[in-house]
C-alpha positions in Angstrom: -67.8 326.4 -90.5 -67.2 323.6 -93.0 -69.8 321.3 -92.2 -72.5 324.3 -92.4 -71.3 324.9 -96.1 -71.6 321.2 -96.9 -75.0 321.0 -94.9 -76.1 324.1 -97.7 -74.2 322.5 -100.7 -76.0 319.1 -100.1 -79.4 320.7 -99.6 -79.0 322.8 -103.0 -78.0 319.9 -104.8 -80.9 317.5 -103.2 -83.2 320.3 -104.1 -82.2 320.8 -107.7 -82.3 317.0 -108.0 -85.9 316.5 -106.9 -87.1 319.4 -108.8 -85.9 317.7 -111.8 -87.0 314.3 -111.1 -90.3 315.3 -109.9 -90.8 317.1 -113.2 -90.1 314.3 -115.4 -92.0 311.9 -113.6 -95.1 314.1 -114.2 -95.6 315.4 -110.7 -95.8 319.4 -111.6 -98.5 321.6 -110.2 -100.1 321.6 -114.3 -100.4 318.0 -114.5 -101.9 317.1 -111.1 -104.6 320.1 -111.4 -106.1 319.1 -114.7 -107.6 316.2 -115.7 -109.0 314.8 -118.9 -112.2 316.8 -118.7 -110.6 320.0 -118.8 -110.6 322.2 -122.0 -107.8 324.6 -122.6 -108.5 325.3 -126.0 -111.7 327.2 -125.8 
């Protein structure tokens, strides 16, 4: 039982860490899906 709880805890820590690192590195959906030719001000 302890191993399952540790595995879920590790999965949560890795998921939150990966989300934070990828957002800081510029791999968000908004940054990947838009290019310099996209006009959002119109």
